[in-house]
N, C-alpha and C positions, 0 to 999 in steps of 0.2 A: 549487339550494342553499337558496333561501328556504323551500321546502316542508320541507326537513330541519329547519329551526329552528322551523317553525310549530307542530309538536307540543310543543316545549318551551315556547313561548309559551302554549299552551293549558293546560299543566300549571301554569305560573306564574299564569295568570289564576284557575284553580280554587283554587290555594293561597291567593292573596290573598282570594278570595271566602270561603273557609273561615275565614281569620283575621278577616275583617270580621264574619262571622256569630258567631264566638266572642265578639267584643267588642260584640255588639248591646246597645244601650241606653247605651253609653259614648261619650263624645266623643273619647276618645283610643284609639289603637291601638298596641300595643307589638309590635315585631318584634325577633327576635334579630338581632344584627349579622351573623352568618354567613348567615342567611336573606336579609337585605337585600342583602348582597354577591352572593349567588347570583342573586337577582332582577335586580340591576343587570348582572351579567355576561351573563345570558340576553338581556336587552334590547340590550346593546351588540353581542353577536354577531349578533342578528337584524338590527339596523340596518346593520352592516358587510356582511352577506350581501345585504341588499336593495340597498344602494348599489352593490355589485359587480355584481349582476344587472342593475340599471338601466343601468350603464355598458356592460355586455356586450351588452345588448339593442339599444342605440343603434348599436353597431358602430363600427368605426373610420371616421373621416371620410376620404372619398376625394376627392382632388383630380384634376381633369382633367389628363392629362399635357400638359405645355407643348409646343406645337409649335415646332420650331426656326424662328427668324426668318432669313429669307434676304434678304441685301442684294445688290442688283444694282449692279455697277460697270460703267459704260459708258466 
């Protein structure tokens, strides 16, 4: 799943790089609100997928089956 989102992160990084180049020499950078929301959504989806993959890689925690306790009565 993470690989699926990795390409979107690469596109987002190139987009930000392009915006920074356009504003070269300036202290401030202006982004359209829609563009900023799109970047945020891409990052949130990647984080969600990465967390899901990390939890899945760890696998479920397995407990040793409990052995029945036998009590002897004399």
